[in-house]
N, C-alpha and C positions, 0 to 999 in steps of 0.2 A: 473378657480376659481369655487369653489363648490357653487352650487345654494342652498340657504336656504330660502324657501318661505313657510310661514305658510298658512294653509287653510283659515284663516281669512283675511290675507293681500294679498293673491294671486290676487284678482280681481283688486287691484290698483297698482300692481307692474309691469304691462305691459300696456303701454298707448301709443297712437300716439301723439307725441309732435309736429309734423309737418303735419297738415292735408292737404293732397294733394289728388286730385281726382284720381281714379284708371285709368290706361292707357288701361285696357282691362276689358270687362265685365265678363270674365272668371277668372280674377285674384282673388285669395282667400286669399293669405297671406297678413296680414296687412302691409301697407307701413309705413316705419319710426317708427318701434315699439321699444319702450324703455323698458328695463328690469333692474332689480336690482339683483346683486349677492353679497354675503358676504363671507368673509374668516377670521378666527381668525389667527393672525400672531403667528407662533411658535417661531420665533426669532425677535429681534428688527431690524428695518430698519431705514435708514435716507432718508428723503425727503426734499430736499433743505437744510436748516440749522437746521431742526427739527428732533429729534430722536423719532421715533414711537416705543413704547415699545412692547416687546412680550406680547401676550394676548389681544392686541388691535384688534378691528374689522375693516377690510378694507371693504368699501362699494363701489361697482363699478356700474356705470350706463353705459349700453352698448346699441347700436342700431343695429337693424336687418332690412333687406329689405330697405336699405337706398336709396332713390331716388335722393339724392343730397341736400346739404345745405351749405350756407356760413355764417350762424349765427345760434346760438343755445342758448336756455334759458331753464333751468330746475330747479325745486324746489324740494327738498327732505324734507319730514316731519319725524323727528326723535323722537322716543318715549322717555319719561323722564327717562328710565333706562340707558340712555347713555348721555355722554358729548361729544361734538365735539372737537376734538384735533385741537388747533389753533397754529399759529406761534407767534413770538415775536411781530408782528404787529396786533395780535388778529384777524387775518383772518383765515379761515379754511385751514389747510394744504391740498393741492391738488396735485395729480399726474394725468397728462393728458395722454390720449392714444397716441400711436405712430402717428396715422393719424391726430392728433390735434396739433402737435408740432408747426406748422406754424400759428396757430390761436393766436390772442390776447385773453386772458382769464381774468375773474374776478370772485371772490367768496366772499360772506359775509354770516354770520350766526347771527340769532337773535331768542332767545327763541326756540332753537332746530329746526328752519327752516333754511335750507341752500339753497341759490340761487347760481347757477353757470351759467355764460354766456360766449359765445365765438364768435369771429368774424374773418373773413378772406376775402381776396380779391378773393379767388378761391373756387369753390364748392368742397366739400368733399363727395365722393361717397363710402367711406369705411364702412364696417360693423365692429363691434367690440367695444372695450372699448372707451368711451368718456372721463370720468374722474373717479377718485377715491378719496374719503374722508376717514377719519379715526376717529373711535369712541373709547372711554373708558367707561367701565361699572362703574356707580357711586354707585351702591348698595343702592340707596335711592328711586328710582322710580320702578314701576312695569310694565310700558309699554315698551315692547321690539320691537314695530313695526317700520318698516322702509318702507316708501312709497313714491312714486313719486306723487306729487300733480297734481290733474286734472286741477288746475288753471294754467294760464300762469305765467311765472316768473314775469311778470308785464309790461304792456304798460303804461308808465308814461305820463299822460296828461300834455301838456305844460301850462305854466302860461298864462292867458289871460290879454291882455292889450288893452285898447281902441285905435283905430286908428282914424285919422282925414283925411280930404280931401287932405292934403298935403303929408302925409307919413303914413306908416304902421309899425307895429311891427312884427318881426319874433322872433323865440326863439332859443337861442344858444344851439346847440346840435341836434335840429330837422332838420337835413340837407336835408331830403326829404319833409319837410314842410307838413307832413300829420297830424299834431296835436299831435304827440306822440314822446317821445324820448325812443328808445329801441335799441336792438342789431343790427337791420337792419340799423340804422343810422351809427353805428360803421363800419359795413362792407362796406357801401357806401363810407366812408372816405378812407378805405384801397383800394377799387377798384379805386378810383380817383388817389391815389398816384401811384398805379401800372400803370395806364394809362399815367400819367404825365412822369413816368420813361421811358415808351416805346416811348413816343413822343420826349424825350430829352436824347437819348442814350449817348451823349457826356458829359452831365452834371453829375459830380460825386455826386452832392448833390441834385439830382432830386427828391429824396424821402423826401425832406424837402423844399417845394417851398412856395413862399410868398402868402399871402392873395391877394395882388395886382395882381400877375400873375393868380391867381385863378379867380379873378373877370373879367379879361380880356376875359377868356374863360369859363365863368360860365356855359353856356348851354352845354359845352362839358363835364365838370367834375361833375357838380351837376345840371342836367337839371331841377329839381324840386325846387331848392333853390332860394328864392327871392333875396338873397344877400350872398356874400362870407363870411361876418363876422360871420355868424351863425355856420360856420365850425370851426372857431378858438376858441375852447372851453377852451383853457388855456391862451388866450390873449397874445400870444407871436408873433403875426402877421405872423405865418407860418402854413401851412397845413402839418401835420406830423402824425406818429403813436401815438404821445402823445395825439392828439385830439381824435383818435379812442379809446384809453385807457380811456380818460376822460369820454366819452359817455358810455363806457361799465361799468366802475366803478360806475358812477352815477346811471345808470339804475339798476344795480345789487343791489346797496346800498338801493335804494327805494323799490326794490322788497321784501326785508325782513323787511320793515317798518322803514327804516332809515330816519332821518330828512333831507329833501332836501337842507336845508341851512347849513348842516354840514357834507357833504360828506368827508370822510377821505382822498380821493385822493387829493394831493396838487395842488393848482392853478386850481381848477375845477370850471368853471362858467356856467356849463350846467343849463338850465332852465332860464337863465337871458334874459330879453327882449332886442332885438336889433332893433333900429329904422332905417328904410331905406326909401328912396324916390322912388316914382313910377310915 
């Protein structure tokens, strides 16, 4: 894909999205370096159910010197000379890189800011394309910049609820109980499901286990969680990839300024307080 980087934007088109200490004092190449490349489509293509017309601009975020990640969050700032191409559900049309095919992903757009998040149960060490979005020229704006935001896609602070001497409150979706709901919580759910499958090889439905079963071995699957209920983000009494998707959608939605009480992902109860006894 042809690199198109202007002199003005070059300083913000390559950033480290995963700050990790260097393994060697003589290492000079930046670790986990993200870059943006663009390409104008000569012919139309179809992504999912959406036809991307010829003349549209494909914008690809890639990673180099990857030290390994199982969750990713990236925000793109798009100049007002472009409109983000969206699907029938009004979410950005996304094409993920080959190495990201086993990741749960989410993407939302608001005022030409696009947030993309991904989570997996396994570390990805591959270099190359992470995701691609598509833009149309609107001929009304003059800002043609495309940049990776230096801000995180968003660490969403959980809602605070007063506790008493008899019980406390946790937050649905904050499965590691660190005070934030983000893509790391989503990957924790996927890791727990993978672990449960390994422990129950004879169970054909092991990737969809009950909250009760989770609570019996909570320290194994979610060692930092105060109760199993906070993992059940869709309130169906099961731990599944649906819960990982709920967390990822909620986090990504709020990352572009979405209302936490109206996340478009169905049956999403992330951010809700859960009472538990201790």
